[in-house]
N, C-alpha and C positions, 0 to 999 in steps of 0.2 A: 763530404766525399770519403775522408779517412774512417769516419765511423761506419760508412757503409761497405767499404772494401774490406773492412775485417770481418764482414758477415760471410765473405767467402761463397758467394752465391756462383754454382758453377756456370760457366758459359754454356748457352743452350737451354737452361732450364725453362720448362714449360711455365705457363702462368700459374697453375696451382702450386707447383713446386716453389715458384720464387715467393708466394704470399707467404706459404707455409714457413719459409726458412726466415722471411724478413720479420714475422710475427714472433717466432721462437727466438730469433736473435735479440730483438729489442726487449722482450721479456725477460730475457736471462740477464741482460746487461744493465736495465735500467729498473730501479726501485720505484714503483708505483703506488702511491699513497694519497688519496684525495683530501687527506687533512693537511697536506702542505699548502701553505697559504701565500708562500713568498712569490714574488713576480717571476723569480728564477723557475719556479715549478711549471711553468708554461712557457717558457723561453727554449726554443730549441737549442740554441747555442749553449745556454746554462746547463740545461738537461743533459747534453752530452758530454760537457765538462764535469758536472758534479754527479751524474748518474742517479738522478732524482726527479720525480715528475708527478704531478697531480693527474686525474683524469683527463683534464681537458690538454694538459702537455702531452700525455701520451698519445692521445688522437692527432695533435698536430704533428708530432714526430713521426707516427706511422704514415700520415697522409704523405708528409714529406719523403719518407721512404719510398713509398709507393710511386710518386710523381717522378722520383729520380730513376725508378725502374721502368717507367712508362705502362704502369698498370692501370687500367681504367677502374674507378670506383664511383660510388656514390654515397653521401652521409644518410643514415636512416635514423628518424627519431622514433622508437616504438611506442605504442599505445599499450602498455605493459597488461597484462591480462588480470593480475592479481591486485592491480591498483585501480583508481577511477580513471576511465579510458579518457583519450584525447578527445575533444569534440571537434570534428572535421569542418564544422562550419563557423568556428569562432576561433580566430588567430589569437593565441595567448602564448607567448613564448616563456613566460615564467613556468609553464608546466613541463617544459622540456628539461629533463636532467639526464636520460640515458641516451646514448649514441652508439650505433653500429657502423660499421662499415660494410657496404655492399658491393659485390663484385659481378656487373653483368655478364661478363665472360664465362662464369663458373656457376651463377646463380646461388654462391654460398656467402656467408659473413664472417666477419671478425668482430670482437670486442676487444678493442686495443686497451681497455682499462682492466681488464680481468686477467691478472698475472696467473691464475690457476687454470685458465682454459684456453684451449687450442682450436684453431681452424678445423672443422667447419662448426665447432659447438660455441654454443653462448647460452645465456639463461634462459631455459625453455619457456618461461613465462613472458619473454620478450617476443617469442614466435607465436605462430598459430593466431596472430593478430593484424589490426592494420597498423600502418607505420607512414611517417612522412618522409618521402625519398627526396633527396635534394641532389640535383645534378649540375655540376659546374659548366660554365659555357663562357663563351668570350662575345663581347659586343664591341667589335673595333679593338681597341686597346685596354677595354675595361674588362675585368674578370667578375662575373656575377654568377648567379645560379637560378635554376628555376626547380619548382617542387611540385610534387603531387602526393596524395595519398594512394597507396597499394597494400597489397597483402604480403605480409611476412612470412615465407614458408618455413615449416618445421619439418626435420628429419622424418621420413616415413617410418611406419611402425617396425619394419624390418630390420632397422639400423639399432634400435635399443632392446635390450632384454636383460630380466632378472632370473637367469636359469640357475638350476641347482641339480646337483648328483649326489644322492647320499646311498650308502652301503652301510647296513647296520646288522650287528649279530650279538649275541650273548656272549660274554666272557666264559672262561673254563669253568669257573663256580656257579655260572648263572645268576649272579647277584647284581651284575651291572651289565652295561651296553658299551661296545666299541662301535664307534660310528666314524667312517670315513666319509667326508664331507668336501664337496667343492662348491662354491659360488662361483658363477660364470656371468660377468656383466659386460655388456656392450652399449655403445651409443651413450645417450645420456644417463643410462644405468651406472656406466663406470665413470661418468664425468665427475660425480660427486666424491669419489674414492680417491681417486688418482693424486689429489694434492697432498693426501696423507703422506706419500714417499716423496714428494717433491719440497715438503716445508716442514715436516716434523723431524727432530732428532730421533735416532735409532730406537731410543728406549721407548719414547712416545708411539713411534710407528708399531712396536710390538704391542703396546697396550691396545692402541686403536683396532689393530686386526684381530686380537682376541675378543673385542667387543663384538666385531663382526662375526666372528665365529660362534659366539655365544648366541646369537640370534636363533641358531639351531637347537643348541641345548646349553642350559645354564652349568658351567662346569668350570672348575679351576685346572682342571687336569687335561690340558690341551696339549698336544705333541705335534711333530711332523708338519709344522706351519710352512707353507710353500706358496709365494705370492708370484705370479707371472704376469708380464706385459704392464708394468707399474709406471712407464715413463709417461708424461703428460702428452709427449708427441705420438704415442702408440696409438692415439685416436685418429692419426692421419690415416691409417689402413683399416681402423675400427678393429685392431685386435683385442679380442677378448681379456679382460682382467679376470684372472683366475686367483681365487682365495681359497686355498685347501688346507686341511688340518684332519687330525685324528682326535676325536673327543672320547673320553672316558666318562661316563655318567651312570648313575643309579636312578636319576630323577624321571627317565621316560619309562620305567618298568616298574610292576609291582608283583608281588605274589599274592594270590587270594586262595588259600586252600591248595589244591593241586592244579589250580589255573594259574597262567601268566598272563598279566595286563601289558599290552605294549602301545605306548602312547604315539602312534605313528603319525597322528595328525600334527604332532608339535614339531615334526621334522621340518616342516615348512616355515617355522617360524612365527610368532605372534601375528595375528590377523585383525583388522579392524572390523567392527560390526556397525551396520546402519539400521536404525530403527527410528521412526518418525511418526508420531501421531497425527499431526497437524498436515493438511493438503501442502505438497510441494509447490512453490511458486515459481521456481526458477530451474534451469536446465543443470544436468551434471557436468562436472569438468574435472579432468586430470591434467596432470603437470605435462605430460607428453605421450604421445602413442608408445606402447610397448607390448610386450609379451612375457609371461612367466612360465617357462617349461620346466618342468621338475620330474626327475626320473629318481624314484625312491625303491631301494632294494632291500629286502629284508631276509635274512638267512633263518628259515624256521629251525629251531632245534630238533635234535634227533628226539622221537618218540612223542612228539607233539603235533597237533594239527590246529588250523585256524578255523574257529567255529562261525565267524561272522566276516569273511573276505568283502561280501558284498557291501559293507558298511562304507567302504572306500568309493564307492561309486556314486558320482553326481554329474548332473547334464543341465545346464542353464546355458542357453545361447541365444543370441539375437543376430539376425543376417541384414545385411544391406547389399543390394546388388549381388545376391546370392553368395556373398562372401561374409564370414564370421567376424563382425566388428565390435563384439563384446561378447565374453563368455567365460564360464569355468567348467572344464570338462575333466572327468578323471575316470580311469579305468584300471583294470588289474588283470594279472594272469598268474598262475603258479605251475611252476615246472619243477618237478622233483620236490627240493626242500627250498626253493626260491620263490618268495612272494615278489613279483614287480608292479609297482604302481606307477602310472604315467599321468602327469596332470598337465593340462594347458589352459591357461588364464590369458585372455585377450583383452586388451584395450585398444583398439586400432584407430580410434578418433579421438580429438581432444574434448569436443562437447558432445553430449548427448541430449537430444530434445526432450521436452517434459512428456512427451507421448512414450518415450524410452525409459522413463525414470524409475519405473516399477522393475524393469529387468535389470537395469544397472544394480539397484538395491538388492536383487536376488543374487547377482553376482558377487557382490562384495560380501553377502551373508553366506554364500556358499563356501567362499574361501574360510570365512570363520567358523562356518559349521565343520568343514574337513578338519580344521585345526583342533576340534573335540574329538575326533574319532580315535577310539580305543580299541585295539585287536585282542580278541580274547582267545587265548592258545589253551587247549585241554590236552592232556595224556591221552594218547591212543589207547582204546580198550584191548 
């Protein structure tokens, strides 16, 4: 009771707010380390006293906190997608390692052992799969449980994005580029980065952020770094994690006689390529549904014209139920001396059947092909 009272849950808080605050409070107060082997690491009384828990201890404490606040829950043992799946017809408890807490009232989940994650996000490979749902019940005075396999939902595609805004121009002497960039991440896209600000010391944070910025252009000359919505709890309202900076680089341009070569494709960072000679046997799979929306703006220097703007245009799409569920589409427009390129890359599903694999491969390779696009600027005659 003393431990819970210190959480200061406002009276009248709804179920979602209570779950959020309980999880955040516990994970801020308790060091969770599954390498702890002492009995104290799974004893609620000892955990509260010593502020240390293993994964099972964190689960026990969180469940106790939920019960004290009359929050309905179920335990879920996920069939992790990137591991050997659980066999539903064979009861083998030795296979159970991961545990989620599911809330029937909200349809969301918490991973009590993941210090770096917050409701409703957990490892995406634990979602989009089957799981064994365990519901507590009473038979007379005996507390027991019933269980069944069901689907573990994953956050929809609209929630997760890897977006980018880039404004680039030549410097005054036309021998390098000045790039103002923003990477805008939401949902699972932001989930992997926010722990940098929660757990790394300041100097290591700066190094990590520079590494992220350098995905757009390799350069040590990076200024005006600004990061927004970096708190772990910013995921509660899915506030976009914004990583902005100014990059000065000569790597993305070349001079060839009276021409300038602008490596605009590299603005989107390195891209994977997919080539396969042997016949594909399995469906394609991604970590989580997401989109990548990129807005690239290039200021055409005075006296120059772009000879090949059409080279940025690509269109590979696949539709399901009249909605694009897979695609890489890019287009451009030129207004006065401004070239604007818009790219939308979509992965709306987790799995793509074998029948869609060729399109999936084309989408992956379209991004890689765009990455190689070089604009040719010539002086106006």
